[in-house]
Structure formats: structure tokens, C-alpha cells
C-alpha positions in Angstrom: 57.7 57.4 17.6 59.6 55.8 20.5 61.8 52.7 20.4 59.2 50.9 22.5 56.5 51.7 19.9 58.8 50.5 17.1 59.4 47.2 18.9 55.7 46.8 19.4 55.0 47.4 15.8 57.7 45.0 14.7 56.4 42.4 17.1 52.8 42.8 15.8 54.0 42.5 12.2 56.0 39.4 13.0 53.0 37.9 14.8 50.8 38.6 11.8 53.3 37.1 9.4 53.5 34.0 11.5 49.7 33.6 11.5 49.6 34.0 7.7 52.2 31.3 7.4 50.3 29.0 9.7 47.1 29.5 7.8 48.7 29.0 4.4 50.4 25.8 5.8 47.1 24.4 7.0 45.5 25.1 3.6 48.3 23.4 1.7 48.3 20.3 4.0 44.5 19.8 4.4 43.3 20.6 0.9 44.4 17.2 -0.5 42.9 15.5 2.6 39.5 17.1 1.9 39.7 16.5 -1.8 40.3 12.8 -1.0 37.4 12.7 1.4 35.1 14.3 -1.2 35.7 11.2 -3.4 35.8 8.6 -0.6 32.5 7.0 -1.8 33.9 6.5 -5.3 37.5 5.7 -4.4 37.8 3.4 -1.3 41.4 4.2 -0.6 41.2 8.0 -1.4 40.9 9.1 2.2 43.9 7.0 3.2 45.9 8.6 0.3 44.8 12.0 1.4 46.1 11.5 4.9 49.4 10.2 3.6 49.8 13.1 1.2 48.8 15.5 3.9 51.4 14.0 6.3 54.2 14.3 3.6 53.3 17.9 2.9 53.2 18.7 6.7 56.6 17.0 7.2 58.0 19.1 4.3 56.6 22.4 5.7 58.0 21.7 9.1 61.4 20.9 7.6 61.3 24.2 5.7 60.5 26.0 8.9 63.4 24.3 10.6 61.0 22.5 12.9 59.8 18.9 13.1 57.2 16.6 14.7 59.0 16.6 18.1 58.1 20.3 18.4 54.4 19.4 18.1 54.6 16.5 20.6 56.0 13.5 18.9 58.9 13.2 21.3 60.3 10.5 23.5 57.9 10.2 26.4 59.4 11.1 29.8 57.0 8.6 31.3 55.7 5.8 29.1 53.7 4.6 32.1 51.8 7.9 32.3 51.2 8.0 28.6 49.8 4.5 28.6 47.7 5.3 31.7 46.2 8.4 30.1 45.5 6.4 26.9 43.9 3.5 28.8 41.6 5.7 30.9 40.7 7.8 27.9 39.9 4.8 25.8 37.7 3.3 28.5 35.9 6.6 29.0 35.4 7.1 25.2 34.0 3.6 24.8 31.4 4.2 27.5 30.6 7.7 26.2 30.2 6.4 22.6 27.8 3.7 23.8 25.7 6.1 25.9 25.6 8.8 23.2 24.7 6.7 20.2 20.9 6.3 21.0 20.2 10.0 21.5 22.3 11.0 18.5 20.5 8.4 16.3 17.2 9.8 17.6 18.4 13.3 16.7 19.6 12.4 13.2 17.0 9.7 12.5 19.7 7.3 11.3 22.4 5.0 12.6 26.0 5.5 11.7 26.9 4.0 8.3 29.4 1.4 9.2 28.7 -1.1 6.3 32.2 -0.7 4.9 33.6 -2.4 8.0 31.4 -5.5 7.5 34.3 -7.1 5.6 36.0 -7.5 9.0 33.5 -10.1 10.2 35.2 -13.4 10.8 38.0 -12.5 8.3 41.4 -12.8 10.0 43.3 -11.5 7.0 41.1 -8.4 6.7 41.4 -7.8 10.4 45.2 -7.9 10.4 45.3 -5.5 7.4 42.7 -3.3 9.1 44.7 -3.1 12.3 47.9 -2.2 10.4 45.9 0.7 8.9 44.6 1.6 12.3 48.0 2.0 13.8 49.6 3.7 10.8 47.2 5.9 8.9 44.6 6.4 11.7 46.5 6.5 15.0 49.8 8.0 13.7 48.7 9.8 10.6 45.5 11.4 11.8 46.8 12.3 15.2 50.0 13.9 13.9 48.0 15.9 11.4 45.0 16.8 13.6 46.2 17.0 17.2 49.8 17.7 16.2 49.7 20.2 13.3 46.1 21.4 13.1 45.5 21.9 16.8 48.7 23.7 17.4 48.5 25.9 14.3 44.9 26.9 15.1 46.1 27.9 18.5 48.8 30.0 16.9 46.2 31.8 14.9 44.6 33.1 18.1 45.8 35.8 20.6 48.8 35.0 22.8 47.7 37.0 25.8 46.5 35.5 29.1 43.9 34.6 30.2 42.9 33.8 26.5 45.5 31.0 26.3 43.1 28.4 27.8 40.2 29.7 25.8 42.3 29.5 22.7 43.3 25.9 23.3 39.6 25.0 24.0 38.6 26.7 20.7 41.4 24.9 18.9 40.3 21.6 20.4 36.7 22.0 19.4 37.6 23.1 15.8 39.9 20.2 15.4 37.2 17.8 16.6 34.8 19.3 14.1 37.3 18.6 11.3 37.8 15.1 12.6 34.0 14.5 12.4 33.9 15.9 8.8 36.7 13.6 7.8 34.3 10.7 8.6 31.5 12.0 6.5 31.1 8.6 4.9 29.6 7.4 8.2 26.7 9.7 7.8 25.4 12.4 10.2 25.4 10.2 13.2 28.9 8.9 12.5 30.2 12.4 12.1 28.8 13.6 15.4 30.0 10.6 17.3 33.4 10.8 15.7 33.6 14.5 16.6 32.8 13.8 20.2 35.4 11.0 20.3 37.9 13.4 18.8 37.4 15.7 21.7 38.6 12.9 23.9 41.7 12.4 21.8 42.4 16.1 22.0 42.0 16.1 25.8 44.4 13.2 26.1 46.9 15.4 24.1 46.4 18.4 26.4 46.4 16.4 29.7 49.6 14.7 28.8 51.3 18.0 28.3 50.8 18.0 24.5 52.6 14.7 24.1 51.3 13.1 20.9 51.9 9.6 22.1 48.9 9.9 24.4 46.3 10.5 21.6 48.1 8.1 19.3 47.8 5.3 21.8 44.2 6.3 22.6 43.2 6.4 19.0 44.9 3.1 18.3 43.4 1.3 21.3 39.9 2.7 20.6 39.9 1.6 16.9 41.5 -1.7 17.7 38.7 -2.6 20.2 36.1 -1.4 17.6 37.6 -3.6 14.9 37.7 -6.6 17.2 34.1 -6.1 18.2 33.1 -6.1 14.5 35.3 -9.1 13.8 33.7 -11.1 16.6 30.2 -9.8 15.9 29.8 -8.3 19.3 28.9 -4.9 17.9 25.5 -6.3 16.9 24.8 -7.4 20.5 25.0 -3.8 21.8 23.1 -2.0 19.1 
């Protein structure tokens, strides 16, 4: 066997070992998230706890691997103006898309999204403030760091490295991550899961368009949910149903 063949085998073994580590890491991080979501109807704060625990586990795994969130995109933006522009345009596009898609998705599933748990926001300033704090911490930062940061990158690492498969691999990672996002919102029913999955594609595209800078999807997620909460608080959501 030649030295070239030896190097090739060693590279293949290293790549396989790396993929096993990535897969194991995803299982460790997302298992508590899914266990929490499974009980979300019984324990109102379980999903939030699952995201927090998942984030702590992910941070620990990255530290053990001598890495960190900056490697996955949570770094100082080279152009905050660009990040805000991408987020603003993505938010606007997703609001319009969500409005247009809701009727046909409801026709397909035969039910509206289950958003009753957000009714406590209506006219309640204290609940709105608390809700917005959750939006910008657990949802915008927590979910985006876990989903677009860890999950999307690790799913990409589980796939072949060779061109021209790189773009295809990122598209597959984007779609799989968006499906996971939809499943995490199972409490909203079938329509809510589908619409959330579609919106998650937008968050993922913001991440990719920005050069895999996590600030773009974090801002997009935060802006989108903030507008949604304000619409419920003001009762405007009932005007566009």
C-alpha cells in the first residue's frame, strides 16, 4: 500500500470519526429539548427549559472540542448595517409570506394554528414585556444558536465534503433544520408546525446570505416574534385572520 493510500485511509477514518462525534453531540444536545417539547402541554415552561438545557450542553460540548459559538457564527459583525438590513428585509418578506400561506395551509390541514396560549398578551403590558424578554433570549438567541448555529452546521458536517455537493449539503441541512424547527412548535398544531417550518427556512437563508453570521437570523427571529407579539397585544391579529 502506498503512502498516498495510507493518507487517504487515515483521512477517511478521521472524517468518519468526526461525523460520529457530530451525530453524538446532536443527540446529547437535542434529546432534552425534545423531551421537554413532549411535555409542553402539561408543563408550560418545559420547552423553555429544554432550550436552556440544550444551550448549556452545546456550550459544554463546544468547549470540550476547543471550539465555541464564534466558530458557528456568533461573532462580531463586520458590518452591523448589513446584518440589520438582511434581518429587516427577511422579516418583512416572512411576514408577507406567512400572511399569504396561512389560508392555503389551513385549507390543507383543516385547522387554524393553535395560538391560544398567546391570548394572555392581549392588552397586558406586564405579560408583553415578559414575553419580549423571552423572545430575545430563549427564542432569538437560544433557538438560533442551537438550530442555525449548532444543528445546521453539524448536519452539514455529516454530509460529503466534495464539490459540487457543498451547496446541496447546505440546502439539505437548511431543510432538515427547518423541519426540526416546525416540530419544536408542535403545540401550535399541524398548521402552526408547517408555517413555523417555512418561516424557519427564512431564518436559515438569512444565516447563509450573511456568510453564516448568526446575528442575521437572531435579529430576524427577534424582529419577527416581536411584531407578532405586538399584533396580539393590540388585537390586530384578529383583523387579518
